[in-house]
N, C-alpha and C positions, 0 to 999 in steps of 0.2 A: 598383650596380644591374646587372641581368642582362637579356640578350635571347636569345631562341631562336626561330628562324624557322619552327619546326614546332610549331604549337599542339597540345597534347595528346600530345606525343611521349613524355612520361614518365608512368608510372602514378602517380596522385595518391592519397594516403591517404584512407580512408573510415572510417565507423563510429567505434569507440572510439579508434582512432589519430588520426583527425581531431579528435575532441573534445579529446584530450589536447594536440594541437598548438595548437588554438585557445586552450585554457586557458593554454598556455605563452606565447603571444603576449601575452595580457592580463597574465600574471604578470611577464613581462620589463618591460612598460610600467610596471607598478606598483612593482616591487622592484629592477629591474636584474638583471644577470647574477650579480654577486658574491653578492648576498643571497638568491638564489633557492634554494629547497629543494624536494625531491620532494613534501613534505606540502603546500606552498603550491599547487603545480601541481595535484596530485590533488584537493585540496579545491575548487579553482575549477572543476574538470571534473566533480565529483560522483563521483569514483573513489577507490580506495584507492591509497596509495603503491606497494603491491605491483604494481598494474596497470601502472605505468610500466616496471618490470623485465620484466613478462610481455610487453608489446607492443614495447618498444624495447631491453631489456637493461640500460639504465642511464639515469640522468638526463642524463648528458653526450650520449648517443646521441639522446635526445629533443630536446635543444637543437639539435643539428646537423640533425635532421629538420625542426625548426621553421624554421631558416634556409633549408634546402633548399626547403621548401614555399612560403615567402614569395618566394623567388627564382623558383621555377617559376611561381607565380601571376603575377608581374610579366612573366616571359618570355612566357607564353601570351597575356597581354593585349596586349603589344607585337606579337606575331605576328599576332593578330587585326586589330590596327590596320593592319598592312601588307597583309593580305589584303583588307580592306575598301577600302583606298586604291586597289587595282587598278592599281598602277604609277604613280599620280599622286603625285609626290614632295612637292608642297606639301600635299596633303591628308594624306599620311602624317605630316609634321611637325606639322600642326595636331592630328591624331589623337593623336600622342604627347603633346602638351601636355595635351589634354583628359583622356586616360586617366591620365597621370601625376599629375594633380591631382584625380582622382575619389576619392570617399571609399572605394571598394572597394579600391583599391591603396594609397592614401596616408592611411589612417586613422592617427591619432597613435600607436596601439598598434603598427601594423606598421612605421612609421618608426622607432619605438624599437628594434625588433629589428635593423634595419639598423645603426643608429648604436651600439647596445650592442656588437655584435661588432667594429665598427671601433674603438671607444673602448677596449675591454678588450684590453690587450696580449697576454694569453694566448690570446685568441680570434681574433686577426688571421690567424694561420696557417690556422685552420679556415675563416675567411671566404674566404681566397685559394684554398683547395682546392675549396670548393664553388662560389664565384661568379667566380673569376678568369677562366676561359675565356669565360664568358658576358659579363662586364663588357667584355672586349676586343672580343667580337663586337658588343655593344651600341654601343660607341664607334665602331667601324668603320661600323656601319649608319647612325648619325646623320651622321657625316662624309660618307659616301657620298651620302646624301640632299642634304646641303648642296652638295656638289660638283656634283651634277646640276642643282640649281637655279641655281647660279652659271653653269654651262655654257649653260643655256637663255637667258642674257642675250646671249650672243654674244661673239666675241673682240675686238670693237672697243671694248668698255667696260672700265673698270677692274675688275679681279677682286678681291673680298675673298678672304681666305684661308679655305678650307673648314674646315680643322681649327680655326682660331680661332673661326669662327662657331659650329661645333658645340660646342666647349668652352664658349663663352659661353652657349649655350642650356641645356646640361646643368648648368652652374653656376647659372644662374638658377632652373632647376627645383629644384636642390638647396637653394638659398636659400629657396624657397617651402616646401620640406619642413621646414626648420628652423623656419620660422614656424608650420607646422601642429603640430610637436612641442611648441612652447611655448604656443601659443594654443588648441590643441584645436578644439572646435566653434565657437569665436568667430572662427576664421580665415576671412577672406573669400576663398573659392576663386575666385569669379568675377572679383574684382579681380586675383588672381594670374594667371588665364588672360589677362585683358586685357593685363597687363604683358608676358607672354610673346609675345602676338601683336604688341604694339607693338615688341618687340625684333626680331621677324621682319620687320616692316614696315621697320624702320630699316636692316637689313642686306640686305634684298631689296626695295628701294623699287619696283622694276618689277613686283612681285607684290602691292603694297599693296592695290589695289582688290579683288583676289581674296581676299586674307587677310581683309579686312573683310567681304566678302560671304559667304565660307565660314564665318565665325564664327557665322552664323545656323544652320548645320547641324552639330550635335554628332554624333559617331559613335554609331551604335546599339550601341555596346559596353555590355554590362551592367556598370555600375560596381561593384555589390557582387558579389564573386566567387561568392556562392551562386547567382547566376543562371546560371552555367555548368552547374549541375546541374539538369536538367529536372525532377527530382523535388522541387525546392524552389521554392515559389511565394512571391514577395515582394509586399508590398502596394504600392499607389500611394504616391508620395512625399508627405510631409506638406505641402509648400508649396502644392499645388493646392487645399487645403481653405480657404484664406484669402487667395487671390490674386485681385484684382478683374479683372486682365487675363485670367486663365484662365476666370473666370466669364463674361466677355464672349464668349470662344470657345465656351463651353458653350451659351450662348444661340443663337449663330449656327449652330453645327455639330451641335448635339444637339437643342435644344428646339423651335425654331420649325418644324421639319419633323416633330416627333413627335406622336403621337396623345395628346390630353388628354381625360380623362373629364369630362363636364359633369354628367351625371345619368342617370336611368332614364326610359324611355318612360312609365312610370306617373305621373311627375311632371308631365307635360303631357297629361292625358287628354282635354281639351276643346279645341275650336277657339279659337285665340287664346292658349292657355296658353303661357307662355314661361319659359325659364331663361336667366340671363345668366352670362357667364364672362369673366374678365380674366386675361391671362397675358403677362408680359413687356411690358406696355404695350399689348398687342393686346386690343381689346374685341370680344366676340362674344355672340351669343344664338341659342338654338334656339326654334322656335315651331311649333305645330301648325296646319297650313293647313286650309282648308275641306274639302279632299278627303281629310283624314285623314293626309296625309303630314307628316312632321316635316322642317323645313328649318333651315338655319343660315346666319347672315349676320354680317358685321361690324356691330357696334353703333355705326355712324357714319352720320349723315345726309349725303346726297349734296350738300346745300346748303352748310353751314358746319361740318360734322364734329361737331355735338352728338350726344350719345347719343340713340338712337331710343326705347329702353325703359330703365327705371330699376329699381333694387332687385335683389335676388337672384332674384326670381320674380314673376310677375303674369299678368294676362290682358288682352288687347286683342281682344275678341270680333269686331269688324267689320273693323278695319284698324289699322295702326300710325301713330301721330302723333308727330312730333318736337315737343317742348314748347318749342322755342326760337323758331321762326318759323312753325310750323304746317304744314310739309310733311307729306303723308300717303303711306303705302305700303300696297299690298295685302299679304296674308299670304304671298304667294309672292315678295315683294320688289320687284314692279313699282311704279314711281312712280304714285300714284293722283291726287294733286292738288298744286298749288303755290299757296300763299296769295298774294293780291295778284298774280296771274299777269300782269295787265296792265302791271305795272311792269317786267317783264322783256322783253328782246328775244325774238323768236321763236326757240325752240330745241326740240330733240327730247327730250321728257320721258323717252322710253324709254332714253335714255343716262344718266339720272340716277336709277336705281333703287338698291336696296341691293346691295352686293357680296356674293356668296355665299361661304361657307366650306365646305370639304370636310367632310362629315358621314358617319359610319358607325354603324350600329346593330348592336352585337354582343351577342347574347343579351339584348336589352332595354336594354343600357347604351349611352348616346349619347356618341360620341367625335367631337372635331373636331381639325383641324390647320390652321394658318395658312399653311403652305407645304408643297408636295408633296415626295415623295422616298422615304419609307419604304413598305414593303409594307403592305397593309391589315391591320387588327386581326385579321380572321378568318384571314388567311394566317399571321400570326405566332403566333396562339393555337391553331392547328390541333392541335398535340400534346395539348392539354388539353380539347378539345371533348367527347370521349366521356365523360370523368369529370364535367365541369361540367354536361352535359346532364341528368344525374340530378337536379340540384337545381332544375330548372325556373326558372332565373333570370329569364327573360323574363316570367313570370307574377307575379313578386313585386311588392309595393307597399312604399312607405316605412314604416318603423317608427321614428319619431323624426325629429328635425330634423337638418339639415346642421350640422356643427360645424367650427370652424376654431381653430387655435392657432398663434401665431407663436413660434419658438424661435431662440435665438442659436447655431444649429448648422447646419453646411453640409449640403446635401441629400444628398451622397454618404455622409456620416457617418451620417445617419438610415437610409439604405437598407442600408448595410453592416451596421448593427446588426440591421435587420429580417431579413436573409436568412441569418443564421447562428444556430445553437442552441448553439454552444460555450459561450456565457456563461450559459445557462439555469440550471445547478446553483447557480452563485454569485449570479447577478443576479436570478433569478426563482424563488424557492423555492415560491411558491404554484402557479405554472404547472408546475414540475417535479413537484409533488405530484400533479397531475392526469394528466399525460401520461407515456407510457412513455419510457424513455431512448433507445430506438432511433428514429431519425428518417429519413424519406425525404428525400434531398437531390438535386435534379435541376436541372441547368442546360442550356438548349437553345440551339442555334445561332442561332435567329431572334431572340434577345434576350428570351427569357422564362425563367421559373423556376418550380419547384414545390417546396414544403416540405410535409411531412405527418407527423403522428404520431397513433398510436392513443391512446385514453384508457386509463388503467390499469384493470384489473378491480377492484382495491381501491386507491383513492387513498391516498397518504401523509397524515400528519396535517396537515390544513388545513381550517378551517371551510368556506370557500367551495368548495374542490375536492371535499370529501366530500359536501356537499349538492348540488352541481351533478351529480355522478355519480348521486346518489340520485334526483333529480327529473327528469333528462333523459328525456323520453318517447321512445317508438319513433316515428320519422318513417317512415310506411308507404311513401311513394313512393321512398325511398332503398334501394338494395341493402344487404344486411347489412354488407358491409365498410365502408360509409360512415356507418353509423348511430352509431358511436362513434369518430369521427375528426375531427380539426381539420386543415384544409389551407389553404395559402397559395399564391396564384398571382401572378406578377408580369409586367408588360409594361413593359420598360425604355423610357424612363429612369425613370419615376416613378409608375406606376399599379399598384395591388395590390388583390387580392381576398382577404379573410379569410372562409373558408367553414367554417361550423359546421353540425351537423345541424339545428339549430332555426332558423337564420337566417344572414345574411351581411352584410358591409359592404364598401364600397370605402375604400381608404386612399390618399390623393393627396398626394404630396410636391412642393410648389411652391417652387422657388428664389426668394428675394427679393434675393439678393446673395451675395457670397462670405461664407460663414459665417452666413447667415441663411435661414430656411426657414419657410414656412407649411404646416402640416398641415391636411388637409381630409378629411372623411369623412361617410358616412351609412349607416345600417343598413336592410336590406330583408328581407322575409320574407312569410309568409302569415298573414292574421288568424287568431288562435287564442286563444280565451278560456279554455282549460283551465288549471286552477290550476298543474299541473306544468309546462306550457309557459311560463307567466308567470314561475314561479320559476326555471326553467332560463335564460331570457333575462336575468333580473335578475342571477343569479349569474355568468353569462358576462360581463355588463357589469362586474360588481364585480371579477372576476378580471382582466379586460383593462385596466380603469382602473388597477389596481395595477401591472400590467405596464408600462403606458405611463409612469406616474410613475417607476418604476424605470429604464426606458430613458432618460427625460429626464436623470436624474442621471448615468447612465453616459455618455451621448453628450455631455453638456455637459462632463464631465471630459475625455473624449477630445478634444473640440474645443479646449479650453484647452491640452491637451498638444500637439496638432498645431501650434498657433501659438506654442508656448513657445520654440522653437529647440532643444529637447532631443530632438527626434525627426526622423529622416530617413525610414526605411523599416523595416517589420516583416516578419515571416515568418508564413505561414499554416498552419493545421492542416488535416488532411484533413476535419475537421468544418466547415471554412469553404470547401468546394468551390464553393458557390453564390456566395459573396462573391468568390472568385477569378474566377468566370465573369463577374460584373458588372464587376469591375475590368478584365478583358480587353476587355469590350465598350466601356468608356470609352477604353482605350488605342487600340483600333482606330479610333475616331472622332477622337481627339485624340492623335496620336503624341507630342506634347510631354509628355504625362502619363507617358511612359516615362523622362523625364529626371529623375534623382534630385535634382538641385539646380535651383532656379528660375533661368531666364534673367535677364539684366540687365533692369532696369526699362525698359518700353517695347518689349521684344523678344520677348514670349511669342508673339504672333500671327505674327511674322515667322519665329520658330524653327519653329512648327508648320507654317506654309505650306511652308517649305523641306523639312521632313521628309515632308510629304504629297507634294510633288513628287518627292522622292527615292525613295519607295517606291511611287509610282504609284497612290495611293489617291484 
C-alpha cells in the first residue's frame, strides 16, 4: 500500500485513459494478470484493442498505469485523512481504518490489483518501482502516529513498541482486505472496523473512551473515488431507503417542521366546513370560522385527547363538539362549554381550548406544519410565483375526489422518480409521444424544483397522446407559451403541483415507514362543460394513470434492488440534475446520508448527531 502526503500532487488520468484503466481493474479482478489480453480489456471498456496502443503504447504500459492509478488513489485518500485529522494522531489512525475499509478504496476489484502484482513473480519488480517509496512512507507515517500516541501516555507508564503496534494495525487491515477479496459484497465492513478499533483500544487503553466516542464520527472522506471529481454526482446510498433508524431521523429532522398540504380553500367554502389531516401520528384539522378566516388546530380534545372532528371532511356550522364527553369549542378554538361542569373543581376554561397549528394559504392551497423552523411556503416558492400566477390557482375548485394509495416504496424513491425525465423514453412511451424531448430542469436553493416540457406539434403514434393534442382547447387566460406545456413544481420534502393547461393537481408523498409510502392527491380547475375540455381532461387522466402504473412498476423494482444487498451507490446523468438537487437537500439535513455504508445497528442517530456537531449545522 502507498501513502503520499500531498493530495492531488500527481496528474490523474481522465477520459478514455481513465475508462481503460477502470476496465483493466475489472479485468484483472476477473481474469488475473497472466490470462489478461488487450481484447478483454478493450471489450470491457467499449473500446478497440488498438485504442490501448494509442493511449498507452502497449498492454504492459496500461497495466503499470493501472497499478499507479490505484496507488495514487490510495495515497490521495490517506493524505486527505491526515489533513482532516488536523494534527490529531488518534483521529488520523481512526480515519485510516475507516478509509482503508471503505468501498471506494477497498473494493474487491482494486484489492485484486494489489495482490495480483504481488503474487505474480514477474510483476513484483514493477510493483516495487511504482509503490516501493510510497509503501515506505506509508509505514513510517503509521509508525509515527503510533509513536506520538504512546508518547502522549507519559514516561511513567510501560511503553508498547510503536513499530510493533503499527505493523499489527497494518497487518489487521491487510487481513480484512483478504476477507473482502474472497467474500466480496458479503463481507461485513462494519465488523471489520469494529475489530480494528478494538485492537487500538487494546494497545492504547488510555485512549479507549475517545476511540469508542470517535467511532460515531466517520470522516467526511468520499468513499467512492468518483466523488473526488466534482463533475461526477453520486446517488444517496442504498441503505437509507429501508433503514428504520434513518426513517426516525427523517421524521424528527425533516418532516415535523415541514409544510404539509391539507387541501384548497375552495374545499371549506362555508362556516364550519373542515378538513382533517394526520401525519406521523399528529392529528390536525382546518376549519372556516364565522368571520371567514380559515384556522388550523390539533385534532385533540383538551379534556382526554379524543378527536374533536372525524372523517376526511365535514361541517360543524355552530361549534365543534367532542363526541367522547361532550366538550365544545368555538370555531376559533376557544373552549365553549364543559359538560357536567359542576363535577369539576373550579378551573380556567380559557386554558383548555384547542391548540393551534401554524397555517399558511399559498395561492389558495392550505399548508400546515406541526413544528416551526422552515421559511414560509411563500418565501420558498417565490421563484415560481410569476409563472404560477397565470393559472389562477386560488380561484380553482375541486374536480374529482381526493385519492390515496399505499405503496411498498420509500418516499425518497418515489420523489427521485418524479423529478427526473431520463427514464421517460424507456419507461413512459405514451408520455414521450406527447411531449418534446427537450425538458426544462431547474433546482432552487430554497428546496424547490421545476420541471417543464412543451407538447409536440405532432405527437408520435399513441391513441391518447394524439387525441389529447387534438382536443386540448385554448385556455384564454394563459399566455401563449403556457397553453401547450406541462409543468411540475415541488416543495421539498414531499409536496408537488402538476400543472396542465386545462387543470392541475397536487401530489403528496407521505412516508409511512422505511420503504412504505402513502400517495395522496386531488385535481382542481375551473368548471367547463365544453366537449373538448371534458375530452382533454379525460385523456390527460388516461395518460397519467398509465404513467403512474408504469412508475409503480419501476420504483417497486428499484426498492427491491435497494434492499437486495447488491447496490451501494449509483452515478447520476446530467438529465438527473433535479434529482441531484433533491439528494443534496437530504444530505444537508441528515449528514449521515453521506455515509456510503450503514452505521452499526442503534448508531444512526448518534452518527448523525456527531456529524451535525462536527460541521456546525
